[in-house]
Every structure is written in C-alpha cells, then in structure tokens.
N, C-alpha and C positions, 0 to 999 in steps of 0.2 A: 642802547637804552639799558640802564642799570636795573638791578633787582628793586632798589628803592623806588625808582621812577615807575616801574611796572606796578608795584603795590599801591603807589599813590594814584595812578590812573584807575586802577580797579576800585579803590576806595572812593575816589571822586565820582565814578559812575554809580556806585551804590548810594552815595549821598544824594546825588541829583535825582535818583529814582525814588528815594524814600522820604525826602524832605522837600517836596514840591512847594509847600506852604511857607518854608523858611525864606526870609528875605534879609538882605544887607548883612549877611555874615561875612566877615573879612578874615581870610585865611592866607597867611604867607608861609610857604613851606620851602625850605632851602636845605639841601643836603650835598655832601661831597660827591663828586662824580665817582662812579665805580664803587660806591659804598655798599656795604651789606646791611646798613642800618634799616630798621623797620619802623613803620608808623601805622597804627590802627586808630582811626579817627571816626567818631560818630557825633554829629551835632544836630540837635533838634531844637529849633527856636529861632529867634531873630536877633540881629544886631550883636552877635557874639564876635569877639576879635581875638585871633591868635597869631603869633609870629613864632613859628617852629623852625629851629635850626639845629641840625645834627652834623657834626664833623667827626668822622671816623679816622683814627690814626691807623692806616692800613698796614697790615702784616698778616700773613697767612695763619699765624698761631694766636691771634687776638680775636676775641669775640666782639661782635658789633653792638651798637647801642639800640635800644628799643623804647618806644613811647606808645602808650595806650591812653587814649583820651575819650571820655564819654561825657557830653554836655547836654543837659535837658533843661532848657530855660532861655531867658532873654537877657541880653546885655552882660554876658559873662566874659571873663578873661580880661581884656582891655579894649578900650575904644579910642578911635581917633579924636583928638581934641579933649581928651580926659584931663581934668585939672588935678586929679588926686596925685599926691606925692608918693613915689614908690617907697615901700617899707625898707628895701635894701637899695642903697645908692647904685646906680648903673644897671638896675634890673627893672625895667618898666613893666607895668602890669600887662598881661597877655603874652609875655615872652616865655618860651619853653626852649631852653638851650642845653645841648649835650655836646661836649667836646672830649674826645678821648676814645676809650673803648670799654665795653662791658657794662655800660651804664644802663639802668632801667628806670622808667618813670611810668607810673599809673596814676591818672587823675580822673576822678569822677565828680561831676558837679550837677546838683539837682536844685533848681531854684533860679532866681534872677538877681541881677545887679551884684554879682560876686566878682571880686577882682583877685587875680592870682598870677604868680610868676615863679619860675624855677630855673636855676642854672646848676648843672653838674659838669665840673671840669676835672678830668683825671680818669681814673679807672675803677670799675666795679662799684660805683655808687648806686644806691637804690633809694627811690622815693615812692611812697604810697600816700595819696591824698584823697580825702573824701570831704566834700563841702555840700551841705544841704541847708537851704534857707535863703535869706535875702540880705544883701549889704555886707557880706563877709569879705575880709581881706586876708591874703596869705602870700608869703614870699619865702622861698627856700633857696639857699646857696650852699653847695657842697663842693669843696675843692680838695683834691688829693685822691687817696685810694681807700676804698672799703667803707665809706660813710653810709649810714643807713638812717633814714628819717621817715616817720609816718605820723600822720595827724588826721583827726576828724574835727570838723566844725559843724555843729548842728544848732540851728537857731538863727538869730539875726544880729548883725553888727559885731560879730566876733573878729578878732585880729590875731594873727600869729606870724612871727618872723623867726626863721631858723637859719643859722649860719654855722657851718662846720668846716674845719680845715684839718687835714691829716696828711702825713707823708710817710 
C-alpha cells in the first residue's frame, strides 16, 4: 500500500466520521501506484462531485504533487448529467488533475452550486483558489513549469477562466 493510499484511507475515515449527514457526494480519486502525492480532502454538504487524479513522474530527486480541498456547501465541483459547457475544452467541471511533479493546488469553496475544474501538467505549478457564494464557475489550466495562479470569487454568478503555458 502506498503512502498516498494510506493518506486516502485515513482521510476517508475522518470524512465518514465527521460528515454523517452528507449524502450523494461523488468522489473519484486516482493516483499513480507507489506515488508520494498527497491529498487532504474535507467535504461538508450534499451532492458534491470531484474527480481527482494525480500522476507523479517518479524520481528520487523530484518533489511530489499536493492537493488540499475544503468544500462546505451543496452541489459543488461537478455533477453527473450536468449540461454546463466547460470553460476550458477537455476540462469538465469537478476535475482536479495534476501530472508531473512539484505541483500544488489549494481549493476552498464555501457556498452552493459552484462549478470548478483545474489541470496542472508539468512541474512546480501552483494554484490557490477561493470561491464563496452561489453559481460561480472557474477553470484553470497550467501547462509547463513554474506557473502560479490565484483567484477569489466572492458573490454569485462569477466566472473565471485561466490558461497559462510556459516551458
């Protein structure tokens, strides 16, 4: 069992113990075997949907990827059967993807009906996102090395799309 899988099992146990009233949250978590990637996940609410995938390009001198997510509300991320068109083609709402190494992502959502997605492909990319309100949409794509993005959405019906590419 990898470090990542141990962290996921511990997190899942905490979620089950602390959010007994939450229903129909859909979480898909996929990581590379023997990866050192980390995930800290807290979800409080109903009908939230996330598809989290981390792929670590393993080498002893490379740092792992890290994702921290805190969701408090209902119907955030993405939902099955959702008709909303993604803000960035090929990046459906609810997807959080990191491929490479040294990538870090922190997402905090407070409110309901917020759609978001992010993909970081490469090395040492950083995303910090804060969403508060209802009906907001956000998508971030960072490809290459050393990209940094941060945003806050406060209110209702806001939209942001960020795409960065560097080599």
